Every structure is written in structure tokens, then in C-alpha cells.
N, C-alpha and C positions, 0 to 999 in steps of 0.2 A: 472563679472565672476560668473559662477555657483560654489558656495562654496562646493557643494557636489561632484563635479567631480574630484577635486584635493584636497588632504589634504595639505594645505599650510604649516603646520608645517614640514611635511616630505620634501616638496619642499625646504623650507628655510634651513633645516638641510643639504640637498644636496648642496645647494649654499655655506653654511658655510664651508663644508668639501672640496668640489671640486673647488670652486671659481665660482662667478656669471657668468663671461664670458664663462667659460668652460661649465657650465650648459646650457647656451643659445645654444651653439654649439651641445650639446647632444640632447637637445629638438628638434632643427631643423633637426638633423639627424634622430631622431625617427619619426618626422612628415613626413619626406621624405620617410622613409622606411615602415612605418606602413600600408599604403594603399596596398602595395605589399604583406605584410604579411597577411592581411585580405583576399586579393584575393587568396593567396596561400592556405589558409584554405579552401576556397570554392572549389578550384581546387582539393585539396587533398580529400575532401569529395566526389566530383564527380568521382574521379578516384579510390576511395576506398583505398587510401594510408594512412593507419593508422599511420605509423611511421612519415611521413611528417606532418600529421595533429597534432600529439602530440608535435612534435618538434617546430612547428610554434606557437602553443598555448603556449608552455613553454616560448618562446621568448617574446611574447606579455605580458604574466604574469610577467616576470622578469622586463620588461620595465615599466609596470604599477606600480609595487612595487617601483622601483627606483624613479619614479616621483610623487608618492603619489596618483596615479589614482587607488584608492582601488576598485571601482566598476569594472573597466576594468580588473584589476588583478584577481578579484574573478570570473568573467565570463570566463576569459581565463583559470584559474586554473580548473574550472569545465570541460571545453573542454579537457584540458590536461589529467585530471584524468580519465574521462569517455571514452575518445577516440571516435572512430566512433560509432554511435548508429546504431543498426540494422534497426531502423525506420528513414529514411533519413529526414522525416518531422520534427522530434525532433531536429536533427542537424540544419536544416534550421532555426528553431525558435531560437535556441541558437546563431547561427551565426548572425541572424538579431539583437538580443539583444546586442551582442558584437559590431556590427557595430554602433548601436545607442549610446552605451556607449562610444565607441571610438570618435564619433563626439562630444560628450559632453566634453570629456577629451581634445580633440584637441582644441576646442574653449577656454577652460580654460587655457591650456598651452600657446596658442598664446597670450592670454591676459596677462599672467605672463611675457612672454619674451618681449612683446611690451611695457610693463610697463605702 
């Protein structure tokens, strides 16, 4: 597992608080829903829907914080706070970075739940 993708202390604290089995269910739900959220960000960018863009980025940020995916949360926070950029190429770069960081977090989370 890539140690930098997930802060294991945050993840373990979540397990201690919510229960290990419940956290596995939460992670699986997130992994099922996140690709749609990432696609939703791209769609919102394409359609110029700033409200949907910010809301979806907020959801990704919140999930990242919950699971200890600090890099994912930071990139999503940046998108949430900045909203749509007048230069769509900057948003494309940010979305690409977010997609890459999600892939790292996804692999790390899968390693944690598969034990």
C-alpha cells in the first residue's frame, strides 16, 4: 500500500469509532460512487455548472477527510474553493491531478479493506 495516499492513523481511528465492518461498507460505497462523482465534475466543467462542480468537489473532499486520503481531500478542496476557472485548461489539469490522486487512494483503500 502507498503510505502517502491514506493516513492510516485517521483510517484506524475511524475503525475504532465506527467499527471495522461498518468502515469496510463505507469504503466500498465510496469506491462505488467516486467514479461517478469524478465524472460529474468533468460534466459540470463541460456544462459550466459551477454549483454542481463545487458541490461534487465538496463531497469528494469530505470523503477524503473521512478516510484519511489527505491528498485527495486537498485537491478536492482546491476545486471546491476556486470553483470553475475561466481557463478550462487549468480545470482540466486540476481534474487530472484529482483523478490520479483518487487512483492512489482507491488502491490504498482496497488494500486496507482486503487486509
